[in-house]
C-alpha positions as CSV (number, residue, x, y, z in Angstrom):
1,M,19.2,7.5,-11.0
2,D,17.7,5.3,-8.2
3,H,14.0,5.6,-7.4
4,N,13.0,5.0,-3.9
5,P,9.3,4.2,-3.9
6,S,7.2,6.2,-1.5
7,A,4.7,4.8,0.9
8,L,2.0,6.2,-1.3
9,E,3.2,3.9,-4.1
10,N,3.4,0.9,-1.7
11,I,0.1,1.3,0.3
12,H,-2.2,-1.5,1.1
13,I,-5.7,-0.8,2.5
14,T,-7.9,-3.5,3.9
15,F,-11.6,-3.2,5.0
16,L,-12.9,-5.8,7.3
17,H,-16.6,-6.2,8.1
18,L,-17.5,-3.2,6.0
19,E,-17.7,-2.3,2.3
20,P,-14.6,-0.8,0.7
21,S,-15.1,3.0,0.4
22,P,-13.3,5.0,-2.3
23,L,-13.8,8.1,-0.2
24,L,-12.3,6.6,2.9
25,E,-9.5,5.2,0.9
26,A,-8.8,8.8,-0.5
27,R,-8.8,10.1,3.1
28,I,-6.3,7.5,4.1
29,R,-4.0,8.4,1.2
30,E,-4.3,12.2,2.1
31,D,-3.3,11.4,5.7
32,L,-0.4,9.3,4.5
33,A,0.8,12.1,2.2
34,K,0.9,14.3,5.3
35,L,3.0,11.8,7.1
36,E,5.4,11.8,4.2
37,R,6.0,15.5,4.8
38,V,7.1,14.6,8.4
39,D,9.5,11.9,7.1
40,A,10.0,11.3,3.4
41,R,11.8,8.0,4.0
42,L,8.6,6.0,4.6
43,T,8.8,2.7,2.6
44,H,5.3,1.2,3.0
45,C,2.0,1.7,4.7
46,R,-0.5,-1.0,5.5
47,V,-3.9,0.2,6.9
48,S,-6.7,-2.1,8.1
49,V,-10.1,-0.6,8.8
50,A,-12.3,-3.0,10.7
51,R,-15.9,-2.5,12.0
52,T,-16.5,-4.1,15.3
53,E,-19.7,-5.6,16.5
54,H,-22.6,-3.4,17.5
55,R,-22.6,-4.2,21.3
56,H,-23.4,-0.7,22.5
57,A,-26.6,1.3,22.1
58,H,-24.6,4.0,20.2
59,G,-23.5,1.5,17.5
60,G,-20.2,-0.3,16.9
61,S,-16.7,1.1,16.8
62,Y,-13.8,0.8,14.4
63,E,-10.4,-0.6,14.9
64,I,-7.7,0.9,12.7
65,V,-4.3,-0.8,12.5
66,I,-1.5,1.1,10.7
67,D,1.8,-0.5,9.9
68,L,4.3,2.1,8.7
69,G,7.7,1.2,7.2
70,V,10.4,3.5,8.4
71,P,14.2,3.4,8.8
72,G,15.0,1.5,12.0
73,G,12.0,-0.7,11.9
74,P,8.3,-0.5,11.4
75,I,5.9,1.6,13.6
76,V,2.7,-0.2,14.2
77,I,-0.4,1.2,16.0
78,R,-3.8,-0.2,16.8
79,H,-6.5,2.4,17.4
80,R,-10.1,1.6,18.6
81,S,-12.6,4.4,18.2
82,E,-15.4,5.2,20.7
83,P,-18.7,3.6,19.9
84,G,-20.8,5.5,17.4
85,V,-17.9,7.4,15.8
86,D,-17.9,7.2,12.0
87,A,-15.0,5.6,10.1
88,Y,-13.5,8.9,8.9
89,V,-13.2,10.2,12.4
90,A,-11.7,6.8,13.5
91,V,-9.1,7.0,10.7
92,H,-8.2,10.5,11.6
93,G,-7.7,9.5,15.2
94,A,-5.4,6.7,14.2
95,F,-3.3,8.9,11.9
96,D,-3.0,11.4,14.8
97,V,-1.5,8.6,17.0
98,I,0.9,7.4,14.3
99,R,1.9,10.9,13.4
100,R,3.1,11.4,17.1
101,R,4.8,8.1,17.1
102,L,6.6,9.0,13.8
103,D,7.7,12.4,15.3
104,E,9.1,10.6,18.3
105,H,10.8,8.0,16.1
106,T,12.3,10.7,13.9
107,R,13.6,12.7,16.8
108,R,15.1,9.5,18.4
109,L,17.0,8.7,15.1
110,R,18.3,12.2,14.9
111,G,19.5,12.0,18.5
112,E,17.1,14.7,19.7
113,T,15.1,14.4,22.8
114,K,11.9,16.3,23.7
115,H,12.5,18.6,26.7
116,H,9.6,19.2,29.1
117,T,9.5,22.4,31.2
118,D,8.1,22.3,34.7
């Protein structure tokens, strides 16, 4: 019996300019598990969480990069949070963006199109 590794088994999380956080890493894994319910054929996931410089009165922001391995090529997004937003909110926003991209990608592979009503 072949075993196709899930993205959860092949995940790489990097923290830049901030201390690694087991709680934030757990949140990333939870969000990835939700993505696997959208498309179980995910092959890998690389997530980079970077704190940007504090240039605003409200604090710095976060830049989240997600590289998601899917059939037909990877989906890669770069999401920058608003200044003052905490890392959990920034990660959640990034996973919302990649979830929409994954939905679009999955529909395209199935030959489906999204119809808009006027």
